[in-house]
TORMI-256672 format. One record per residue (C-alpha): residue number from 1; residue in three letters; x, y, z. Coordinates in steps of 0.001 Angstrom, whole numbers. Layout:
BEGIN
    nr   rest      east     north        up
   NUM    ALA         X         Y         Z
...
end
This chain:
BEGIN
    nr   rest      east     north        up
     1    MET         0         0         0
     2    ARG      1403      3403      -951
     3    LEU       559      6450      1106
     4    PRO      -679      9794      -205
     5    HIS      2249     12047     -1026
     6    ALA      2325     14379      2007
     7    ARG      1788     11601      4478
     8    SER      4388      9371      2858
     9    LEU      6891     12206      3133
    10    PHE      6518     12339      6881
    11    TYR      6555      8616      7402
    12    GLY      9486      8350      5063
    13    THR     11377     10706      7354
    14    VAL     10672      8597     10395
    15    LEU     11273      5300      8621
    16    LEU     14327      6616      6855
    17    CYS     16816      5107      9259
    18    GLY     14712      3726     12063
    19    SER     14187       201     13186
    20    LEU     11122       452     10923
    21    LEU     13404       642      7876
    22    THR     12814     -3043      7325
    23    LEU      9153     -2554      6537
    24    ALA      7600     -3313      3185
    25    CYS      6873       311      2407
    26    GLY     10610       878      2470
    27    SER     11348     -2007       164
    28    ASP      8530     -1008     -2169
    29    ASP     10133      2387     -2594
    30    LEU     13742      1259     -2678
    31    GLU     13672     -1379     -5361
    32    ALA     11698     -2164     -8459
    33    SER      9433     -5170     -8155
    34    GLY     10406     -8426     -9748
    35    PRO     13725    -10255     -9981
    36    ALA     16951     -8674    -11176
    37    THR     18736     -9628    -14378
    38    ARG     20970    -12669    -14170
    39    ASP     24705    -11996    -14475
    40    ASP     26648    -15126    -15459
    41    ALA     29827    -13701    -13925
    42    THR     28200    -14448    -10544
    43    LEU     27959    -18206    -11139
    44    ARG     29329    -20011     -8082
    45    THR     29392    -23693     -7140
    46    THR     28652    -24687     -3539
    47    ASP     28205    -28061     -1871
    48    LEU     24449    -27475     -2170
    49    GLY     24508    -26723     -5887
    50    GLU     25245    -23978     -8384
    51    VAL     23934    -20466     -7726
    52    VAL     23872    -17364     -9894
    53    GLY     23101    -13785     -8927
    54    SER     23083    -10261    -10321
    55    LEU     24692     -6823    -10080
    56    THR     23705     -4064     -7644
    57    PRO     23504      -406     -8767
    58    SER     26888       127     -7083
    59    GLY     28456     -2599     -9212
    60    ALA     28712     -5270     -6519
    61    HIS     27650     -8852     -6985
    62    VAL     24580     -9986     -5069
    63    TRP     22840    -13320     -4572
    64    ARG     19356    -12847     -3084
    65    GLY     17192    -15451     -1427
    66    ILE     19644    -18298      -768
    67    PRO     18116    -20855      1642
    68    PHE     20174    -21509      4771
    69    ALA     17644    -23910      6345
    70    ARG     14742    -26094      5389
    71    PRO     11360    -24336      5476
    72    PRO     10128    -24281      9129
    73    VAL      6577    -25271      8178
    74    GLY      4166    -27964      9331
    75    GLU      5905    -30296     11750
    76    ARG      9038    -28082     11607
    77    ARG      7192    -25123     13140
    78    TRP      8614    -24409     16625
    79    ARG     11568    -26720     16133
    80    ALA     15256    -26040     15669
    81    PRO     16100    -25267     12022
    82    GLU     17530    -28010      9834
    83    ALA     20268    -27655      7240
    84    PRO     18984    -26866      3738
    85    ALA     18553    -29570      1134
    86    PRO     20728    -29498     -2009
    87    TRP     18985    -28243     -5129
    88    GLN     18989    -29502     -8688
    89    GLY     20296    -27345    -11515
    90    THR     21299    -23733    -10993
    91    LEU     19579    -21669     -8310
    92    GLU     18790    -18226     -9738
    93    ALA     19190    -16060     -6639
    94    LEU     17743    -12948     -8242
    95    ASP     14827    -11936     -6037
    96    HIS     14277    -11357     -2349
    97    ALA     12803    -14133      -268
    98    PRO      9380    -13483      1277
    99    PRO      9442    -11854      4715
   100    CYS      8604    -13964      7726
   101    PRO      4999    -13686      9056
   102    GLN      4354    -10353     10779
   103    PHE      1901     -7486     11033
   104    ALA      2028     -4571      8600
   105    THR      2719     -1165     10143
   106    PHE       871      2144      9798
   107    ALA      2668      2553      6477
   108    GLY      1199      -695      5233
   109    GLY      2797     -3842      3907
   110    PRO      2855     -5132       343
   111    ASP       173     -3889     -2020
   112    GLY     -3247     -4636      -601
   113    VAL     -2108     -5206      2999
   114    GLY     -3248     -2562      5448
   115    ALA     -1862     -1515      8816
   116    GLY     -2221     -4214     11466
   117    GLU     -2929     -6950      8929
   118    PRO      -740    -10065      8751
   119    TYR      1489    -10878      5799
   120    GLY      4598    -12933      5017
   121    LYS      5343    -16651      4715
   122    GLU      6799    -19160      7109
   123    ASP      9142    -20380      4372
   124    CYS     11406    -17399      4991
   125    LEU     14796    -18664      6198
   126    TYR     16947    -17137      3483
   127    LEU     19924    -14817      3267
   128    ASN     21482    -12440       755
   129    VAL     25186    -12264      -102
   130    PHE     26878     -9066     -1347
   131    ALA     30454     -9230     -2607
   132    PRO     32831     -7090     -4646
   133    ALA     32498     -7912     -8340
   134    PHE     34951    -10703     -9137
   135    ALA     35058    -12872    -12223
   136    ALA     34439    -16534    -11428
   137    ASN     38148    -17336    -11840
   138    GLU     39224    -14371     -9657
   139    VAL     37235    -15071     -6485
   140    PRO     39608    -14598     -3527
   141    ALA     40887    -17857     -2073
   142    GLY     43074    -18911       825
   143    GLU     44572    -16015      2781
   144    ALA     43176    -13537       241
   145    ARG     39583    -14251      1304
   146    LEU     37649    -11253      2562
   147    PRO     36166    -10491      5995
   148    VAL     32504    -11481      6306
   149    MET     29918     -9200      7959
   150    VAL     26613    -10901      8840
   151    TRP     23802     -8365      9368
   152    ILE     20823     -8968     11700
   153    HIS     17938     -6573     11116
   154    GLY     15922     -4829     13816
   155    GLY     12190     -4493     14373
   156    GLY     11517     -5637     17928
   157    ASN     12142     -9245     16824
   158    SER      8616     -9191     15413
   159    ILE      8822     -7165     12166
   160    GLY     11319     -6578      9371
   161    ASP     13201     -8488      6710
   162    ALA     16511     -8490      4844
   163    SER     15298     -6936      1595
   164    VAL     15815     -3291      2562
   165    TYR     19503     -3629      3360
   166    ASP     21677     -3104       308
   167    GLY     25166     -4216      1278
   168    GLY     26545     -3543     -2193
   169    ASN     28199      -195     -1458
   170    LEU     29819     -1480      1717
   171    ALA     31064     -4648        11
   172    GLN     32335     -2938     -3129
   173    SER     34003        57     -1465
   174    ARG     35548     -1730      1526
   175    ASP     36358     -5228       192
   176    VAL     34136     -7195      2542
   177    ILE     31370     -9759      2131
   178    VAL     28019     -8572      3569
   179    VAL     25337    -11136      4462
   180    PRO     21910     -9835      5633
   181    ILE     19873    -12704      7072
   182    GLN     16237    -13396      7941
   183    TYR     14978    -15235     10998
   184    ARG     11625    -16282     12425
   185    LEU      9833    -13383     14109
   186    GLY      7381    -12871     16951
   187    PRO      5445    -15985     17995
   188    PHE      7120    -18096     15305
   189    GLY     10578    -17190     16567
   190    TRP      9986    -17187     20333
   191    PHE      7228    -19332     21819
   192    ARG      7445    -21434     24978
   193    HIS      4621    -23772     25888
   194    GLU      4467    -26993     27867
   195    SER      2844    -28873     25003
   196    LEU      5869    -28217     22763
   197    ARG      8316    -29632     25315
   198    GLN      6868    -33134     25435
   199    ASP      9459    -35580     24042
   200    ALA     11333    -32614     22542
   201    SER     15081    -32125     22234
   202    PRO     16590    -29331     24360
   203    ALA     16755    -27098     21286
   204    ASP     13165    -27818     20261
   205    ALA     11998    -27235     23844
   206    SER     13895    -23958     24239
   207    GLY     11362    -21577     22706
   208    ASN     14296    -19697     21122
   209    TYR     13677    -20632     17487
   210    GLY     14634    -17228     16108
   211    THR     17936    -17396     17983
   212    LEU     18523    -20884     16598
   213    ASP     17870    -19534     13094
   214    LEU     20690    -17015     13563
   215    ILE     23017    -19806     14652
   216    GLN     21997    -21947     11671
   217    ALA     22711    -19021      9333
   218    LEU     26218    -18810     10826
   219    HIS     26679    -22535     10188
   220    TRP     25754    -21875      6537
   221    VAL     28282    -19048      6386
   222    LYS     30995    -21267      7850
   223    ALA     30279    -24024      5314
   224    HIS     29677    -22007      2135
   225    ILE     30907    -18414      2255
   226    ALA     34358    -19338       906
   227    GLU     32781    -19993     -2506
   228    PHE     31804    -16293     -2591
   229    GLY     35262    -15069     -1584
   230    GLY     34590    -14783      2149
   231    ASP     36799    -15999      4976
   232    PRO     34870    -18412      7252
   233    GLY     37568    -17821      9857
   234    ASN     36855    -14080     10023
   235    VAL     33138    -13484     10546
   236    THR     31676    -10367     12203
   237    VAL     28061    -10374     13382
   238    PHE     26469     -6929     13501
   239    GLY     22921     -5799     14091
   240    GLU     20766     -2888     15186
   241    SER     18061     -2543     17854
   242    ALA     16536     -6016     18291
   243    GLY     19249     -7152     15902
   244    GLY     21765     -5722     18361
   245    THR     20100     -7657     21167
   246    ASP     20389    -10732     18954
   247    VAL     24129    -10103     18635
   248    TYR     24283    -10182     22427
   249    THR     22448    -13529     22389
   250    LEU     25113    -14896     20038
   251    LEU     27771    -13697     22466
   252    LEU     25881    -15495     25241
   253    SER     24916    -18753     23487
   254    PRO     27286    -21709     23851
   255    LEU     25840    -23052     20586
   256    ALA     27336    -20096     18688
   257    ASN     30847    -20622     20027
   258    GLY     33415    -20530     17209
   259    LEU     30920    -19462     14538
   260    PHE     31929    -15772     14595
   261    HIS     35021    -13804     15521
   262    ARG     33921    -10186     16117
   263    ALA     30640     -8588     17188
   264    ILE     29063     -5139     16730
   265    VAL     25983     -4170     18766
   266    GLN     24149     -1089     17483
   267    SER     21494       143     19954
   268    GLY     20852     -3271     21464
   269    SER     21032     -4618     25005
   270    PRO     21353     -8089     26555
   271    GLY     17675     -8140     27532
   272    VAL     17079    -11869     27924
   273    ARG     13982    -12940     29888
   274    PRO     13654    -15731     32452
   275    ALA     12178    -18758     30704
   276    SER      9094    -18764     32941
   277    GLU      7941    -15435     31527
   278    GLY      7287    -17055     28165
   279    GLU      4272    -18778     29668
   280    GLU      3228    -16681     32634
   281    PRO      4123    -13094     33609
   282    GLY      6995    -13073     36071
   283    ALA      6536    -11675     39544
   284    GLN      9094     -8951     38843
   285    GLU      7533     -7945     35521
   286    PRO      3748     -8186     35817
   287    GLN      3419     -5994     32715
   288    SER      4353     -8934     30452
   289    HIS      1735     -9500     27767
   290    ASN       761    -12189     25302
   291    THR      2316    -15140     27088
   292    SER      1787    -18490     25381
   293    THR      -758    -19469     28035
   294    GLU     -2829    -16355     27301
   295    VAL     -2550    -16851     23534
   296    VAL     -3584    -20515     23671
   297    ALA     -6581    -19559     25819
   298    ARG     -7656    -16982     23215
   299    LEU     -7255    -19504     20404
   300    ARG     -9474    -21945     22296
   301    GLU    -12064    -19247     22958
   302    SER    -12154    -18326     19284
   303    GLY    -12622    -21945     18237
   304    ALA     -9341    -22057     16324
   305    ILE     -8325    -24953     18600
   306    GLY    -10817    -27545     19745
   307    ASP    -10913    -28774     23348
   308    GLY    -10264    -32396     22448
   309    GLU     -7346    -31896     20054
   310    PRO     -3737    -32711     21008
   311    LEU     -2474    -29204     21590
   312    ALA       963    -29318     19927
   313    ALA      -459    -30822     16734
   314    ALA     -3350    -28369     16743
   315    LEU     -1028    -25394     17127
   316    ARG      1171    -26610     14282
   317    SER     -1850    -27082     12034
   318    LEU     -3009    -23461     12278
   319    ALA     -2338    -20995      9490
   320    PRO       145    -18223     10403
   321    GLN     -2599    -15600     10393
   322    GLU     -4657    -17677     12845
   323    ILE     -1736    -17729     15282
   324    LEU     -1126    -14000     14900
   325    ALA     -4819    -13424     15631
   326    GLY     -4200    -14712     19150
   327    TYR     -1971    -11716     19946
   328    VAL     -3570     -8528     21206
   329    GLY     -2361     -4972     21584
   330    GLU     -1526     -1909     19519
   331    ARG      -379     -2876     16023
   332    GLY       281       533     14475
   333    LEU      4033       -63     14540
   334    GLY      3585     -3742     13687
   335    MET      5620     -4912     16662
   336    ILE      4064     -7412     19067
   337    ASP      4307     -6884     22802
   338    MET      5188    -10413     23894
   339    PRO      7909    -12313     25763
   340    LYS     10890    -13037     23509
   341    VAL     14420    -14431     23923
   342    PHE     14492    -16765     26908
   343    ARG     17079    -17954     29413
   344    ASP     16204    -21560     28667
   345    GLY     19458    -23086     29951
   346    PHE     20437    -24670     26617
   347    VAL     20378    -22151     23779
   348    LEU     20953    -19302     26241
   349    PRO     22317    -19499     29810
   350    ALA     19780    -19561     32623
   351    GLU     21820    -16957     34535
   352    ASP     21355    -13196     34322
   353    PRO     23070    -12055     31090
   354    TYR     25026     -9279     32785
   355    ALA     26415    -11829     35245
   356    VAL     27439    -14088     32355
   357    LEU     29272    -11204     30711
   358    ALA     30937    -10236     33987
   359    ASN     32189    -13722     34792
   360    GLY     33554    -14175     31278
   361    THR     31596    -17320     30397
   362    TYR     30369    -15880     27090
   363    ASN     31871    -16160     23597
   364    ARG     34693    -13705     24140
   365    VAL     35516    -11944     20890
   366    PRO     36430     -8315     20123
   367    THR     33202     -6321     20455
   368    ILE     31879     -2861     19564
   369    VAL     28825     -1577     21453
   370    GLY     27080      1733     20879
   371    THR     23911      3817     20894
   372    ASN     22610      7020     19354
   373    ARG     22450     10245     21350
   374    ASP     18650     10647     20935
   375    GLU     17461      7020     20731
   376    GLN     14136      7657     22406
   377    LYS     12995     10430     20071
   378    LEU     12005      8097     17246
   379    PHE      9311      6607     19466
   380    GLN      8255      9886     21070
   381    VAL      7167     11186     17673
   382    PHE      4259      8718     17877
   383    ASP      3234      9614     21449
   384    PRO        21     11692     21388
   385    GLU       763     12997     24882
   386    LEU      3932     14601     23542
   387    VAL      3147     15430     19922
   388    GLN       -43     16851     18431
   389    SER      -828     14983     15228
   390    ALA     -3497     14919     12558
   391    LEU     -4091     11747     10564
   392    GLY      -893     10423     12057
   393    VAL      1221     13347     10826
   394    PRO      2946     15407     13582
   395    LEU      1934     19056     13712
   396    TRP      3839     20329     16744
   397    VAL      5405     19274     20030
   398    ARG      3099     20073     22928
   399    ASP      5891     21058     25308
   400    TRP      9546     20991     24279
   401    SER     10842     20818     27853
   402    THR      8859     17647     28525
   403    TYR      9775     16207     25133
   404    ASP     13504     16823     25597
   405    ARG     13750     15597     29174
   406    GLN     11930     12354     28399
   407    ALA     14260     11789     25469
   408    ASP     17250     12644     27638
   409    TYR     16585     10161     30430
   410    GLY     15063      7459     28270
   411    THR     18192      7505     26108
   412    LYS     20573      7596     29078
   413    PHE     19041      4424     30500
   414    TRP     19136      2884     27009
   415    LYS     22880      3583     26818
   416    LEU     23415      2356     30361
   417    ALA     21767      -990     29586
   418    GLY     23260     -1485     26130
   419    VAL     26720        82     26386
   420    ASP     28109      1116     29772
   421    GLU     27027     -1848     31884
   422    PRO     27944     -4529     29300
   423    ALA     31236     -2796     28406
   424    ARG     32107     -2503     32070
   425    SER     31312     -6185     32637
   426    MET     33122     -7509     29565
   427    SER     36183     -5357     30205
   428    ALA     36381     -6543     33801
   429    ALA     36187    -10160     32612
   430    GLY     39373     -9654     30588
   431    GLY     40119    -11199     27244
   432    HIS     39331     -9379     24029
   433    ALA     38860     -5622     23833
   434    VAL     35528     -3801     23966
   435    PHE     35058      -577     22018
   436    ALA     32130      1810     22473
   437    TYR     30595      4679     20499
   438    ARG     27801      7224     20536
   439    PHE     26332      8431     17235
   440    ASP     25509     12166     17417
   441    TRP     24602     13205     13848
   442    ASP     21544     15506     13931
   443    GLU     21715     17624     10782
   444    GLU     18345     16767      9232
   445    PRO     16816     19631      7256
   446    ASP     13628     21396      8307
   447    PHE     10463     20138      6667
   448    LEU      7614     22613      6420
   449    TRP      7247     23966      9989
   450    LEU      9035     21064     11712
   451    ASP     12623     21174     12928
   452    PHE     13634     17555     12429
   453    SER     17089     18137     13894
   454    ARG     15338     18622     17233
   455    LEU     12265     16469     16729
   456    LEU     14381     13425     15820
   457    GLY     18042     14434     16082
   458    ALA     20351     11450     16412
   459    ALA     17359      9153     16835
   460    HIS     17145      5393     16994
   461    ALA     18670      3658     13939
   462    PHE     19691      6826     12114
   463    GLU     23206      5411     11969
   464    ILE     22257      2566      9613
   465    PRO     22731      4387      6265
   466    PHE     26069      5702      7560
   467    VAL     27211      2160      8384
   468    PHE     26093       759      5029
   469    GLY     27526      3733      3138
   470    SER     24314      4243      1224
   471    PHE     21808      7087      1368
   472    GLU     19960      6103     -1796
   473    LEU     16528      5467      -339
   474    GLY     14440      6299     -3363
   475    PRO     12065      9275     -3165
   476    LEU     12475      9392       631
   477    THR     16167     10292       433
   478    ALA     15882     14076       311
   479    ILE     13732     14282      3435
   480    GLY     16531     13389      5808
   481    PHE     19538     13692      3548
   482    ASP     19727     16693      1241
   483    GLU     22450     18724      -446
   484    SER     22901     20986      2569
   485    ASN     24061     18131      4811
   486    ALA     25724     16015      2117
   487    PRO     29394     16975      2660
   488    GLY     29339     16313      6382
   489    ARG     27267     13146      6368
   490    LEU     29131     11587      3436
   491    ARG     32428     12195      5185
   492    LEU     31068     10793      8460
   493    SER     29738      7729      6637
   494    GLU     33142      7207      5020
   495    GLN     34753      7378      8458
   496    MET     32257      4966     10009
   497    THR     32567      2366      7254
   498    SER     36337      2717      7633
   499    TYR     36170      1974     11362
   500    TRP     33564      -810     11002
   501    THR     35454     -2694      8285
   502    GLU     38881     -2275      9900
   503    PHE     37335     -3826     13009
   504    ALA     35892     -6644     10870
   505    ARG     39327     -7222      9360
   506    THR     41495     -7052     12489
   507    GLY     39315     -6929     15609
   508    ASP     40430     -3366     16361
   509    PRO     38897      -270     14686
   510    GLY     42161      1564     15378
   511    ARG     42525      4499     13016
   512    GLY     40265      3008     10341
   513    ARG     41089      1159      7126
   514    ASP     43439      3878      5835
   515    GLY     45020      4616      9203
   516    ASN     44203      8337      9062
   517    LEU     41368      8698     11589
   518    PRO     41537      9508     15302
   519    ALA     42491      6436     17325
   520    TRP     39475      4627     18718
   521    ALA     40605      3468     22151
   522    ARG     39177       463     23957
   523    TRP     36898       833     26994
   524    ASP     39118       921     30053
   525    ASP     37714      1620     33529
   526    SER     41180      1536     35050
   527    ARG     41814      4994     33567
   528    PRO     38750      7066     34569
   529    THR     39974     10253     32864
   530    ALA     40784      8510     29569
   531    GLY     38311      8256     26710
   532    ARG     35904      5347     27038
   533    PHE     33813      5791     23901
   534    LEU     34067      7459     20514
   535    LEU     31693     10279     19571
   536    LEU     30672     10009     15918
   537    ASP     29742     13372     14436
   538    THR     30584     15748     11607
   539    GLU     33444     18214     11860
   540    ALA     30916     21060     12102
   541    ASP     29661     19584     15388
   542    GLY     32990     18602     16923
   543    GLY     33998     15671     14738
   544    LEU     35351     12329     15882
   545    ARG     36612     12389     19462
   546    MET     36869     10205     22526
   547    SER     34748     10925     25610
   548    ALA     35531      9937     29180
   549    ASP     31908     10245     30357
   550    ALA     30510      7063     31828
   551    LEU     27007      6363     33059
   552    SER     25856      4633     36215
   553    LYS     22330      4066     37439
   554    GLU     23057      6010     40598
   555    GLY     24494      8939     38680
   556    ILE     21541      9162     36292
   557    LEU     19039      9015     39138
   558    GLU     20836     11730     41085
   559    GLN     20900     13901     37978
   560    LEU     17168     13377     37500
   561    ALA     16464     14257     41140
   562    ALA     18280     17581     40718
   563    ASP     16927     18387     37243
   564    GLN     15033     21697     37415
   565    ARG     13007     20814     34302
   566    TYR     10826     18767     36686
   567    SER      8626     20931     38864
   568    SER      7504     18276     41360
   569    ALA      8175     14843     42795
   570    SER      5113     13530     40948
   571    GLU      6684     14473     37605
   572    ARG      9870     12654     38585
   573    CYS      7811      9640     39682
   574    ALA      6066      9554     36306
   575    GLU      9413      9696     34507
   576    LEU     10825      6861     36567
   577    GLU      7720      4770     35957
   578    ARG      8172      5222     32192
   579    ILE     11812      4187     32463
   580    ALA     10957      1159     34615
   581    GLU      8295        77     32114
   582    ARG     10762       254     29220
   583    ARG     13947      -881     30938
   584    GLY     13035     -2436     34299
   585    GLN     15744     -2763     36958
   586    LEU     14423        58     39160
   587    ASP     13435      -686     42745
   588    ALA     11910      1436     45481
   589    ALA     15306      2780     46536
   590    ASP     15959      3859     42951
   591    PHE     12679      5766     42870
   592    ARG     13655      7600     46047
   593    ARG     17138      8357     44711
   594    GLY     15541      9753     41530
   595    GLY     13492     12279     43495
   596    CYS     10242     10330     43680
   597    ILE      9594     11019     47345
   598    GLN      6003     10474     48348
   599    ASP      4519     12133     51440
end
């Protein structure tokens, strides 16, 4: 579904680089429909069969829609993925695979699918491979093979797909192999129920099917990426938002040990739930919604499942849209509020993830962790209490002081959970280095009466085009990226791709691929006045530089308690309640420390 022009302009701005970039409206606008033209120079022979791809606009080779697992349908639903079957003849990998089942967002899905409606297919476990253009007899081999960067998309682990991410520019300009992957989403990727554990293997009983898909994709990379010029001994996993959280799960999972060699977490956190919360809300988090017990009860009430049927078989017999119908809540953003990613004790450790990082019992590899300076603003744009809108289009911010302070503290706790606490824990555990960043670019142009540099700023996921080195987002490009900000953002993107790919090559971003950037130092708490994280910004706003600032929960709470933008304890209480709902980990003492002092 395409939106009317004015409305699509606004949503394009928000979707431009957000976690919502993976939505179908983005892919509709970014690429022409239908498969690309076959290029015989891309013919490669793998153990599974021959495969041929096409050229990207940047001149890179790309193979789209290569299966890395058997279709997880029928009896394979809610089971660990299986290795793909060999194919006969030559696989023409020219078109994107279908997205996994999910709800369409406010911007709609494919043509004819409206907001909140389900779309996608369960046969969705495919990946794309982008590589520099090499003739078949010139594909790098042996020590000449290129670093591999496996991308995990965001979307709350319940929306998104690989089609939006064009790795061609990054591959062609920086001599790397880029592999965006798909994985089961929402209730198909994370679903724990007693009926599914009967006579099941530990993997099948885990409920972490989406996590297992990521691990299976890495097995495919290890077995087959050499045929595309990639080095299976030098694999970097990188992802944003929920994809960043998924990178943390790969660091935590013993099943992923040895399958990757560097990790980059963009705006993610190690938010792994106790296994019990998959079925019933935990005592510490009563706000959990859509547990499997609640969903099964709704499916019984609706008649989708009969009382006398064996439950596991009945659940596996339902159509994807029937299962999605069992989930309730706001669907405007497509994402499902449900328990996901469980400490099952097999795929992921049963212990608290921060404790696992601190005691060093994770997959210790060089790691980059980072967030954006204004993460929370992307979501505040949709909050009617903060922004006056008409037909979903923002007209003005109701009160800038409230808007800015909510963004300030929401983002600080986001960084604390995703960067400072994990970096502190991993550094203390010893072993490989941890590097941290904060992305500060906020030079969006004004649009009509809206100042997007303040409304969104360095919002959630705005770093993605900079990392991929591509701002060609079809007709939406000029909304966020115009000629006025081109020199600065193009230079910053060049610097970021230089750091990212030098890290992928060596495990240390150092001074970038060409050795001419400021040194990116590792996180080191033993030197409190030294720089802990790199600020990523244009020269006009201070440029690349290390910062010694570090966050702690106590420090943030004390700052909030003294913040004069709050006029009363009740306002501070409300702020802390919002933070606790999003991030948890606040107790009564924290509320008091944050200035929530009740009479």
